[in-house]
C-alpha positions in Angstrom: -40.7 66.3 -81.3 -44.4 66.3 -82.1 -45.5 66.2 -85.7 -46.5 69.6 -86.9 -49.9 70.0 -88.7 -50.6 73.2 -90.6 -53.6 75.2 -89.4 -55.7 74.6 -92.6 -55.8 70.9 -91.6 -55.7 71.2 -87.8 -58.5 73.7 -87.6 -60.7 72.2 -90.4 -64.3 72.4 -89.7 -65.9 69.1 -88.4 -69.6 70.2 -88.1 -71.9 72.6 -89.8 -71.7 74.9 -87.0 -68.0 75.5 -87.4 -68.3 76.3 -91.0 -67.2 79.9 -91.8 -69.2 82.3 -93.8 -71.6 79.5 -95.4 -74.6 79.7 -93.0 -77.2 79.7 -95.7 -75.8 76.5 -97.2 -75.4 74.7 -93.9 -78.9 75.4 -93.0 -80.3 74.1 -96.2 -78.3 70.9 -96.0 -79.3 70.3 -92.5 -83.1 70.8 -93.3 -82.9 68.5 -96.1 -81.6 65.8 -93.8 -84.2 66.5 -91.1 -87.1 66.3 -93.6 -85.7 63.3 -95.4 -85.6 65.2 -98.8 -82.2 64.1 -99.9 -81.3 64.6 -103.7 -79.2 62.0 -105.5 -76.7 64.5 -106.9 -75.3 67.9 -105.4 -72.9 70.3 -107.1 -70.8 72.6 -104.8 -69.4 75.4 -106.8 -67.4 78.5 -105.8 -63.9 80.0 -105.4 -60.9 78.0 -103.9 -60.6 77.7 -100.2 -64.2 78.6 -99.1 -65.2 75.2 -97.8 -66.7 73.1 -100.7 -65.0 69.9 -100.0 -65.3 70.5 -96.1 -69.0 70.9 -96.4 -69.4 67.7 -98.5 -67.5 65.8 -96.0 -69.6 67.1 -93.1 -72.7 66.4 -95.2 -71.5 62.8 -95.9 -70.9 62.3 -92.2 -74.3 63.7 -91.1 -76.1 61.5 -93.6 -74.8 58.1 -92.3 -74.3 59.2 -88.6 -76.0 56.9 -86.1 -76.5 59.4 -83.3 -76.9 62.9 -84.9 -77.6 65.9 -82.7 -81.2 67.4 -82.8 -80.1 70.0 -85.5 -78.4 67.1 -87.5 -74.7 67.6 -86.6 -72.6 64.4 -86.7 -71.6 63.0 -83.4 -68.1 62.0 -84.2 -68.4 58.9 -81.9 -70.3 56.3 -84.0 -68.6 53.9 -86.2 -69.4 55.7 -89.5 -67.9 58.8 -88.2 -64.8 57.3 -86.6 -64.2 55.2 -89.7 -64.4 58.2 -91.9 -62.1 60.2 -89.6 -59.5 57.4 -89.6 -59.7 57.1 -93.4 -61.2 53.5 -93.5 -64.8 54.3 -94.3 -66.5 52.0 -96.8 -69.6 54.2 -97.2 -68.0 57.5 -98.0 -65.7 57.7 -101.0 -63.6 60.5 -102.3 -62.4 60.7 -105.9 -59.9 63.2 -107.4 -61.2 63.9 -110.9 -58.1 65.9 -111.7 -56.0 62.6 -111.7 -58.9 60.2 -112.5 -60.6 62.0 -115.5 -60.8 59.2 -118.0 -63.6 56.9 -119.1 -62.0 53.9 -117.5 -62.0 55.7 -114.1 -65.7 56.6 -114.5 -66.5 53.0 -115.4 -64.6 51.6 -112.3 -66.8 54.1 -110.2 -70.0 52.9 -111.9 -69.2 49.3 -111.0 -68.5 50.5 -107.2 -71.8 52.2 -107.1 -73.7 49.0 -107.4 -72.3 47.8 -104.1 -74.5 48.7 -101.1 -73.0 50.4 -98.1 -71.6 48.1 -95.4 -72.1 50.7 -92.6 -74.8 53.3 -92.7 -77.6 54.1 -95.0 -76.0 55.7 -98.1 -72.8 55.3 -100.1 -71.7 58.8 -100.7 -69.3 59.7 -103.5 -67.4 63.0 -103.3 -65.9 64.0 -106.7 -63.5 66.8 -106.3 -62.5 69.2 -109.3 -65.2 67.5 -111.3 -64.6 70.2 -114.2 -61.5 68.2 -115.1 -63.3 65.1 -116.3 -62.9 64.7 -120.1 -65.9 64.8 -122.6 -66.2 61.2 -123.0 -66.0 60.7 -119.2 -69.0 63.2 -118.6 -71.0 61.4 -121.2 -70.3 58.1 -119.5 -71.3 59.4 -116.2 -74.6 60.9 -117.4 -76.8 57.8 -117.2 -75.5 56.8 -113.7 -75.9 60.3 -112.5 -79.5 60.6 -113.6 -80.6 57.2 -112.3 -78.3 56.0 -109.6 -79.2 53.2 -107.2 -81.2 54.4 -104.0 -78.4 54.1 -101.8 -76.0 56.2 -103.8 -75.5 60.0 -103.3 -73.1 62.1 -105.5 -71.5 65.3 -104.4 -69.6 67.0 -107.1 -67.3 70.0 -106.2 -65.7 72.4 -108.7 -64.1 76.0 -108.9 -65.1 76.3 -112.5 -68.9 75.8 -113.0 -68.8 77.1 -116.6 -66.7 74.1 -117.8 -69.4 71.5 -116.7 -71.9 70.3 -119.3 -75.4 71.6 -119.1 -76.7 68.1 -119.0 -74.7 67.4 -115.8 -75.9 70.7 -114.3 -79.6 69.9 -115.0 -79.2 66.7 -113.0 -77.7 68.2 -109.7 -78.9 70.6 -107.0 -76.4 73.5 -107.4 -75.0 75.3 -104.3 -73.0 78.5 -104.9 -70.4 79.2 -102.2 -69.5 82.8 -101.4 -66.2 84.3 -100.7 -65.6 84.6 -97.0 -65.7 88.1 -95.7 -62.8 89.9 -94.2 -64.5 90.1 -90.8 -65.2 86.4 -90.6 -61.7 85.6 -91.5 -60.3 87.9 -89.0 -62.5 86.5 -86.2 -61.5 82.9 -87.2 -57.9 84.0 -87.2 -58.2 85.6 -83.8 -59.7 82.4 -82.4 -56.8 80.4 -83.8 -54.2 82.8 -82.5 -55.5 82.6 -79.0 -55.6 78.9 -79.1 -51.9 78.8 -80.3 -50.7 81.6 -78.0 -49.8 83.9 -80.8 -49.9 87.7 -80.0 -51.0 89.7 -83.0 -53.0 93.0 -83.5 -56.1 93.6 -85.5 -54.3 95.5 -88.3 -52.1 92.5 -88.9 -55.0 90.3 -89.1 -56.8 92.5 -91.6 -53.7 92.6 -93.9 -53.8 88.8 -93.8 -57.5 88.7 -94.4 -57.2 91.1 -97.4 -54.2 89.2 -98.8 -56.3 85.9 -98.7 -59.0 87.4 -100.9 -61.9 85.6 -99.4 -60.3 82.1 -99.1 -60.1 80.8 -95.6 -57.6 78.1 -96.5 -55.2 80.8 -98.0 -55.7 83.0 -94.8 -54.6 80.1 -92.6 -51.6 79.4 -94.8 -50.5 83.0 -94.6 -51.1 83.0 -90.9 -48.7 80.1 -90.6 -46.2 81.8 -92.8 -46.4 85.0 -90.7 -46.0 83.1 -87.4 -43.0 81.3 -88.8 -41.3 84.5 -89.7 -42.3 86.7 -86.7 -42.7 84.0 -83.9 -45.3 84.2 -81.3 -45.3 88.1 -81.2 -46.3 89.3 -84.6 -45.9 93.1 -85.3 -47.6 95.0 -87.9 -44.4 96.1 -89.8 -43.2 92.5 -89.8 -46.3 91.3 -91.5 -46.0 94.0 -94.3 -42.4 93.1 -94.8 -43.1 89.4 -94.9 -46.1 89.5 -97.2 -44.7 92.5 -99.4 -47.8 94.5 -98.9 -48.0 98.3 -99.2 -48.5 100.0 -95.8 -51.7 102.2 -95.6 -49.5 105.0 -94.3 -48.3 105.5 -97.9 -51.8 106.1 -99.2 -52.6 108.6 -96.4 -49.3 110.5 -96.8 -49.8 110.6 -100.6 -53.4 112.0 -100.2 -52.1 114.7 -98.0 -49.5 115.5 -100.4 -52.1 115.9 -103.2 -54.3 118.2 -101.0 -51.1 120.3 -100.4 -50.1 120.2 -104.1 -46.7 118.7 -103.0 -45.9 116.7 -106.1 -42.3 116.5 -105.0 -43.2 114.4 -102.0 -45.4 112.4 -104.3 -42.6 111.7 -106.6 -40.1 110.8 -103.8 -42.7 108.5 -102.1 -43.3 106.7 -105.4 -39.5 106.2 -105.9 -39.3 104.9 -102.5 -42.0 102.3 -103.1 -40.3 101.2 -106.3 -36.9 100.8 -104.5 -38.5 98.4 -102.1 -39.4 96.2 -104.9 -43.3 96.8 -105.1 -45.1 96.6 -108.4 -45.9 99.9 -109.8 -49.4 98.8 -111.1 -50.2 97.5 -107.6 -49.3 100.9 -106.2 -51.8 102.6 -108.6 -54.4 100.0 -107.6 -53.8 100.7 -103.9 -54.3 104.4 -104.4 -57.6 103.7 -106.3 -58.8 101.5 -103.4 -57.7 104.3 -101.0 -59.8 106.9 -102.8 -62.8 104.5 -103.0 -62.6 104.0 -99.1 -62.5 107.8 -98.7 -65.6 108.3 -100.7 -67.2 105.5 -98.7 -66.0 107.2 -95.5 -67.3 110.6 -96.6 -70.8 109.3 -97.3 -72.9 108.7 -94.1 -74.2 105.2 -93.5 -71.8 103.2 -95.7 -69.4 102.1 -92.9 -70.4 98.5 -93.5 -68.7 98.7 -96.9 -65.3 99.3 -95.3 -63.6 95.9 -94.3 -61.1 97.7 -92.0 -60.3 97.7 -88.3 -61.9 100.3 -86.2 -58.7 102.4 -85.9 -58.2 102.6 -89.6 -61.9 103.6 -90.1 -61.4 106.6 -87.7 -58.4 107.7 -89.7 -60.3 107.3 -93.0 -63.2 109.4 -91.8 -60.7 112.1 -90.5 -58.9 112.4 -93.9 -62.3 112.2 -95.7 -63.6 115.2 -93.9 -60.5 117.2 -95.4 -61.1 116.1 -99.0 -63.8 117.7 -101.2 -66.0 115.2 -103.0 -65.1 116.5 -106.3 -61.5 116.0 -105.4 -62.2 112.3 -104.7 -64.2 111.8 -107.9 -61.5 113.4 -110.1 -58.7 111.4 -108.2 -60.6 108.1 -108.9 -61.0 109.1 -112.5 -57.1 109.8 -112.9 -56.1 106.5 -111.0 -58.4 104.3 -112.9 -57.4 105.8 -116.3 -53.9 105.3 -115.3 -54.4 101.7 -114.5 -56.2 101.2 -117.9 -53.2 102.8 -119.9 -50.3 101.3 -117.9 -49.8 98.2 -119.8 -49.9 100.0 -123.2 -47.6 102.7 -122.1 -44.0 102.8 -123.4 -42.7 104.5 -120.4 -44.7 103.2 -117.4 -43.0 105.0 -114.7 -43.5 108.5 -116.6 -47.0 107.4 -117.1 -47.6 107.0 -113.3 -45.7 110.1 -112.4 -47.8 112.2 -114.7 -50.8 110.9 -113.0 -49.3 111.8 -109.7 -48.7 115.4 -111.0 -52.3 115.7 -112.2 -53.5 114.5 -108.7 -51.3 117.2 -107.1 -53.1 119.9 -109.1 -56.6 118.8 -108.3 -57.0 120.8 -105.1 -55.5 124.1 -106.6 -52.9 124.4 -104.0 -50.0 123.8 -106.6 -51.4 126.6 -108.8 -51.3 128.9 -105.8 -47.7 127.9 -105.0 -46.7 128.6 -108.6 -48.3 132.1 -108.5 -46.5 133.0 -105.2 -43.3 131.7 -106.7 -43.9 133.8 -109.8 -44.5 136.9 -107.7 -41.6 136.3 -105.6 -39.3 136.1 -109.0 -40.8 139.3 -110.2 -40.0 141.1 -106.9 -36.5 139.8 -107.1 -36.1 141.1 -110.7 -37.6 144.5 -109.9 -35.0 144.8 -107.0 -32.1 144.0 -109.4 -33.2 146.4 -111.9 -34.5 149.2 -109.8 -37.8 149.3 -111.5 -41.4 148.7 -110.2 -43.1 148.2 -113.6 -42.5 146.0 -116.4 -39.1 145.9 -118.2 -38.3 145.4 -121.8 -38.5 141.9 -122.6 -38.9 139.3 -125.4 -42.4 137.8 -125.5 -41.9 134.0 -125.2 -44.9 133.1 -127.4 -44.0 135.4 -130.4 -40.2 135.7 -129.9 -40.4 139.5 -130.6 -38.9 142.2 -128.7 -41.1 144.1 -126.3 -40.4 147.8 -125.7 -40.6 149.9 -122.6 -43.2 152.7 -122.2 -40.3 155.2 -122.0 -38.6 154.0 -125.1 -41.6 153.5 -127.3 -41.2 157.0 -129.3 -37.5 156.2 -129.8 -38.0 152.8 -131.2 -40.7 154.2 -133.5 -38.4 156.6 -135.0 -35.7 154.1 -135.5 -35.9 151.7 -138.7 -36.2 148.5 -136.3 -39.6 147.0 -136.0 -41.5 147.7 -132.9 -43.4 144.7 -131.5 -46.7 144.8 -129.9 -46.4 143.5 -126.3 -48.6 140.6 -125.6 -47.9 140.0 -121.9 -47.2 142.7 -119.4 -45.5 140.2 -116.9 -42.8 139.2 -119.5 -39.4 141.2 -119.0 -36.0 141.2 -120.5 -32.8 143.4 -120.5 -32.0 144.7 -124.0 -33.6 144.5 -127.3 -31.0 142.8 -129.2 -30.5 138.9 -129.9 -28.6 138.4 -126.7 -31.6 139.6 -124.6 -32.4 137.2 -121.6 -36.0 136.7 -120.9 -37.3 136.6 -117.4 -41.0 135.9 -116.6 -42.8 137.7 -113.7 -46.3 137.9 -112.4 -48.5 140.2 -114.5 -48.7 143.6 -112.7 -50.5 146.8 -113.5 -48.2 148.9 -115.6 -48.2 152.7 -115.0 -49.9 154.6 -117.7 -47.6 156.6 -119.8 -48.4 159.3 -122.3 -46.7 158.6 -125.7 -45.7 161.5 -128.0 -46.7 159.6 -131.1 -49.7 157.5 -130.6 -50.5 157.4 -134.4 -47.1 155.9 -135.1 -47.3 153.3 -132.3 -50.7 152.2 -133.7 -49.3 151.8 -137.1 -46.2 150.0 -135.7 -48.5 147.7 -133.8 -50.7 147.0 -136.9 -47.6 146.2 -139.1 -46.2 143.7 -136.5 -49.4 141.7 -136.0 -48.8 139.4 -139.0 -45.2 138.8 -137.7 -46.5 137.7 -134.4 -49.1 135.3 -136.0 -46.2 133.8 -138.1 -44.0 133.4 -135.1 -46.6 131.2 -133.1 -44.3 128.3 -131.8 -45.1 124.7 -133.0 -47.6 122.9 -130.8 -49.3 126.1 -129.7 -53.1 125.8 -129.6 -55.3 127.2 -132.2 -58.5 129.1 -131.2 -61.8 128.0 -132.8 -61.8 131.1 -134.8 -58.2 130.5 -136.3 -59.2 126.9 -137.0 -62.2 128.0 -139.0 -60.2 130.5 -141.0 -57.6 127.8 -141.6 -60.3 125.4 -142.9 -62.0 128.1 -145.1 -58.4 128.8 -146.6 -58.3 125.1 -147.6 -61.8 124.9 -149.2 -61.8 126.1 -152.9 -63.9 129.2 -153.2 -64.5 131.4 -156.3 -62.5 134.6 -156.2 -65.4 137.1 -156.9 -69.0 136.8 -157.9 -69.7 137.3 -161.6 -71.8 140.2 -162.6 -75.5 139.4 -162.6 -76.4 138.6 -166.3 -79.2 136.8 -167.8 -78.5 133.2 -167.7 -78.8 130.8 -170.6 -78.3 127.1 -170.9 -75.1 127.7 -172.7 -73.8 130.1 -170.1 -74.8 127.4 -167.5 -72.8 124.6 -169.4 -69.7 126.9 -169.4 -69.9 128.0 -165.8 -70.3 124.2 -165.0 -67.0 123.5 -166.7 -65.4 126.3 -164.7 -66.9 124.8 -161.5 -65.3 121.5 -162.3 -61.7 123.2 -162.8 -62.2 125.0 -159.5 -62.0 121.6 -157.7 -59.0 120.4 -159.6 -57.3 119.9 -156.3 -59.9 117.2 -155.5 -59.7 114.8 -158.6 -62.6 112.5 -157.3 -65.0 115.5 -157.0 -63.7 117.1 -160.2 -64.3 114.0 -162.2 -67.6 113.5 -160.8 -68.8 117.1 -161.7 -67.2 117.0 -165.3 -68.9 113.6 -166.0 -72.3 114.5 -164.7 -75.2 115.3 -167.1 -77.1 118.5 -166.4 -80.9 119.0 -166.3 -81.6 122.7 -166.4 -84.9 124.3 -165.3 -85.4 128.0 -166.3 -89.0 128.1 -165.6 -90.2 130.5 -162.9 -88.3 133.0 -160.8 -85.9 130.3 -159.4 -83.5 128.6 -161.7 -82.7 125.0 -160.9 -79.8 122.8 -162.0 -80.0 119.1 -161.4 -76.7 117.3 -162.1 -77.0 113.5 -162.6 -74.3 111.1 -161.3 -73.7 107.4 -162.1 -74.9 105.7 -158.8 -76.7 106.3 -155.6 -73.3 106.2 -153.6 -72.0 109.2 -155.5 -75.3 111.1 -155.0 -75.3 110.4 -151.2 -71.7 111.4 -150.9 -72.3 114.7 -152.7 -75.5 115.3 -150.9 -74.0 114.8 -147.5 -70.6 116.3 -148.0 -70.2 119.0 -150.5 -73.7 119.9 -152.3 -74.0 123.3 -150.3 -70.3 124.2 -151.0 -70.9 123.4 -154.8 -74.0 125.5 -154.8 -72.3 128.4 -153.1 -69.4 128.5 -155.6 -71.6 128.0 -158.6 -73.8 131.0 -157.5 -70.5 133.1 -157.4 -69.5 132.0 -160.8 -72.8 132.8 -162.4 -73.6 135.8 -160.3 -77.2 134.6 -160.0 -79.3 132.5 -157.5 -79.1 129.0 -158.8 -80.4 126.1 -156.8 -78.4 122.9 -157.2 -79.7 119.3 -156.8 -78.1 115.9 -157.3 -79.8 112.8 -158.8 -79.0 109.5 -160.3 -78.8 109.0 -164.1 -81.2 106.6 -165.7 -79.8 103.5 -167.3 -80.5 104.6 -170.9 -78.8 108.0 -170.2 -75.5 106.6 -169.4 -73.0 106.5 -172.2 -71.1 103.3 -172.5 -67.7 103.4 -170.6 -64.8 101.5 -172.0 -63.0 99.4 -169.3 -61.1 96.7 -171.2 -58.1 97.5 -173.4 -59.9 96.1 -176.3 -63.0 98.3 -175.8 -60.8 101.3 -175.4 -59.1 100.6 -178.7 -62.4 100.2 -180.5 -63.5 103.6 -179.0 -60.4 105.3 -180.1 -60.9 103.8 -183.7 -64.3 105.0 -183.9 -63.4 108.5 -182.9 -60.3 108.6 -185.1 -60.2 107.4 -188.7 -56.4 107.7 -188.9 -56.0 105.2 -186.2 -58.5 102.9 -187.8 -56.7 103.0 -191.1 -53.4 102.4 -189.2 -54.8 99.2 -187.7 -56.0 97.9 -191.1 -52.8 98.6 -193.0 -50.7 96.9 -190.4 -53.1 94.2 -189.6 -53.0 94.8 -185.9 -54.9 92.7 -183.5 -56.8 94.5 -180.9 -58.2 91.6 -179.1 
């Protein structure tokens, strides 16, 4: 039995030409070798599995190769290339900084750097995962990295560039490796599958490439895992089952359900997905990606943004033609909001199901189904009762009895309260407490002459307050109702006082009444009562400036309640008086007692009996 080698090692690139998805970096490195412009330090950074260490090895072999090709590819036949391939090279050294990250390891490396190469021109040191070096190891490495011997070249590789000291970065030529595209991964996997004799379709290769997330090494590992599970004949469903990946069919069928307003199918599909063990958040993310691909497919000239096989691109174009652009925009807004609020939701499943319900209402088909269903219910009720118009019912909003057109005069004559109907489509049987309400689609009611229109109007006017009080909890208020509600909460003078000639004494009295008017707001009432008034009676316009203690009070009153104070004060005085607010001068402020001793002295100064009591008993007020 031959020894098995995983594909990531077996098909590891050996030349610049076989590198996948890093053509610009390979070309730059080959040009630097051709022109003899080799730097003493390089930094290769990028995501995992994109070829950083592989490129460093190819570059090191090309530097020391005795017989390179015209475009500077290593020959693989000279002593330097063969020794490196066999792991016995004395001029190319690899160091794992994850396990050799101390100062002593760096000192040993510095001692080794002084030794010239035995074979080849340069001693190349490849330090992988360099970001794992400690702070002291980085500092010890600085001087050697800045001024190494002429024969030494350092190649540093890392996945976390931000963890490397800026002093290290400034001494290196930095090369940023990109993620490998899905097309490049699929092309490489197809080549390897042909060499290994594995039959696999393009859809399966795209699933593997998307699962790898731009890392070629991960794609080869997943490919080996898939072949081990499926054998040499790989089927699409087996790949989905092995990798636990959501099928594209779910997204297509769900989108069709949303367009048809079929939320039942959406709920059942979501339950099926959860039953198979898929993550609910990944399901929402897959929906978002699907809607994004539909937007791309609907817009012309953007096919390059779809990393999908041709068969799937065709299906996306067909479904995108059936989706209005506004539907896709609104659907993306719903799914992205669902992803954002998923982790903070107390009931995650209900959170997603509500999003599915909202998606089912975007096309308007669900509303049409509800209308048809309501009409069918209304026809069934009419057939049972033998009537073609509205029947007596209980209004579901007000909870009041709705009379029929034929029985209006009879109910008006009875002592019972006749309610004003609010919905023509609401029906019921009987007017007592045991009435059962049935909703139907609003239909035109036959016009019926009433023998007592005046009594009906009076009855309707009497029942309006009851209907307003019967508004159920949680019902939406109109803007007008909210405004009226707010006005009720604001203190307002009852009626305007008769217009009389104002004097300063009258203004002082009305000012006290104004303070008592705001007794429900102690903060404002205290500010008004403690303010000093400056009254101006000159000219046709009377002006009262009340002064408060500080600018914070002034700004608060001027911004929040000055106009309200002015309106109420004008109602109290019965005259046009302009109010203004200002800050007291320091000398105008009466001293305020804060400490207990200060309050006691103030009380003694204002009351002789308290002063005598303190003296007689020898009390200490300190």
